[in-house]
Structures are given as C-alpha cells and as structure tokens.
DOTIRO-609140 format. One record per residue (C-alpha): residue in three letters; residue number from 1; x negated, y, z. Coordinates in steps of 0.2 Angstrom, whole numbers. Layout:
// residues N
- resn;resi;east;north;up
- ALA;NUM;X;Y;Z
...
END
This chain:
// residues 106
- resn;resi;east;north;up
- UNK;1;8;-133;79
- UNK;2;-3;-134;96
- UNK;3;0;-123;110
- UNK;4;-17;-114;107
- UNK;5;-12;-110;90
- UNK;6;5;-103;96
- UNK;7;-4;-94;108
- UNK;8;-15;-86;97
- UNK;9;-1;-82;84
- UNK;10;8;-73;100
- UNK;11;-9;-64;102
- UNK;12;-11;-57;85
- UNK;13;7;-53;85
- UNK;14;5;-42;100
- UNK;15;-10;-32;92
- UNK;16;3;-31;77
- UNK;17;15;-22;91
- UNK;18;1;-12;98
- UNK;19;-5;-5;81
- UNK;20;14;-2;77
- UNK;21;18;8;92
- UNK;22;3;20;90
- UNK;23;10;23;69
- UNK;24;26;26;78
- UNK;25;19;38;92
- UNK;26;8;47;77
- UNK;27;23;50;68
- UNK;28;35;54;81
- UNK;29;23;67;86
- UNK;30;20;74;67
- UNK;31;39;75;65
- UNK;32;39;84;82
- UNK;33;25;96;76
- UNK;34;31;99;59
- UNK;35;49;100;65
- UNK;36;55;87;52
- UNK;37;74;85;46
- UNK;38;85;71;48
- UNK;39;83;65;32
- UNK;40;61;64;32
- UNK;41;61;57;50
- UNK;42;75;44;42
- UNK;43;63;37;28
- UNK;44;49;36;39
- UNK;45;57;25;50
- UNK;46;61;14;37
- UNK;47;44;16;30
- UNK;48;39;10;49
- UNK;49;49;-5;48
- UNK;50;45;-10;32
- UNK;51;27;-10;37
- UNK;52;31;-19;52
- UNK;53;40;-32;41
- UNK;54;25;-33;29
- UNK;55;14;-34;46
- UNK;56;23;-48;52
- UNK;57;23;-59;36
- UNK;58;5;-57;32
- UNK;59;-1;-59;50
- UNK;60;11;-76;46
- UNK;61;2;-79;29
- UNK;62;-13;-79;38
- UNK;63;-10;-89;53
- UNK;64;-1;-101;42
- UNK;65;14;-99;53
- UNK;66;34;-96;51
- UNK;67;36;-79;53
- UNK;68;52;-81;62
- UNK;69;45;-88;76
- UNK;70;53;-83;94
- UNK;71;36;-80;100
- UNK;72;32;-69;85
- UNK;73;45;-55;88
- UNK;74;42;-58;106
- UNK;75;24;-54;105
- UNK;76;27;-38;93
- UNK;77;38;-33;107
- UNK;78;25;-36;121
- UNK;79;11;-26;109
- UNK;80;24;-12;109
- UNK;81;29;-11;127
- UNK;82;10;-13;131
- UNK;83;5;2;121
- UNK;84;18;14;126
- UNK;85;16;11;144
- UNK;86;-4;12;143
- UNK;87;-12;22;129
- UNK;88;4;29;124
- UNK;89;8;38;140
- UNK;90;-9;46;139
- UNK;91;-8;51;121
- UNK;92;10;59;124
- UNK;93;4;67;138
- UNK;94;-11;74;131
- UNK;95;0;80;116
- UNK;96;12;90;129
- UNK;97;-3;97;138
- UNK;98;-12;104;123
- UNK;99;5;109;116
- UNK;100;9;121;132
- UNK;101;-10;128;129
- UNK;102;-6;132;112
- UNK;103;10;142;116
- UNK;104;11;160;116
- UNK;105;13;167;133
- UNK;106;27;177;135
END
C-alpha cells in the first residue's frame, strides 16, 4: 500500500471514529435522561462495540485493506478524541444547560 492509500484509510477511520463518538455521546445522554439501569447500559455498550467492529470491517472492505492495521485503530481513536474535544464538548454543555433550565425551581 502506498502512503497516500494509508492516509486515505486513516482519514476514513477517523471519520468512523467521530461517528462512533457521536453515537456514544447520544447513547450516554439517552441513558442519563431515561435513568437506564446497568443491564440496558451494558447492552447498549455491547451494541456500540459491535457497531465499531462492523464499521471498521466495512471500511476496510471498501478500501481493500486489512482492518487490523495499527493506523486503522489509531484513526478511529483519533476520530473519537477529536469528536469529544470539539463537537462533543459543545453537545454535552448544551445538554447540561438545557437540563438545568428544565428542572423545577425549589
């Protein structure tokens, strides 16, 4: 594989990581709002893990690479970190502000 193809694959994996971060954030906020128990939260975490594996495999098949390359895992990790450092922080801030506004005043 050329360096350009590896960079393209890493960018695809970063996009996948950002999408997984957004889904994780949405599931976390849903579980907090619904006051989900440990069992439901654990099931949702397993579902997210399966989605991550399926997403990496699908992206690897599309790009015709091995999904078990270090840059693939690094790309997903960097995508998740980038999401949580940028858009994720804004989403969580707005969620907490909205929740405070909707609570009853005692």
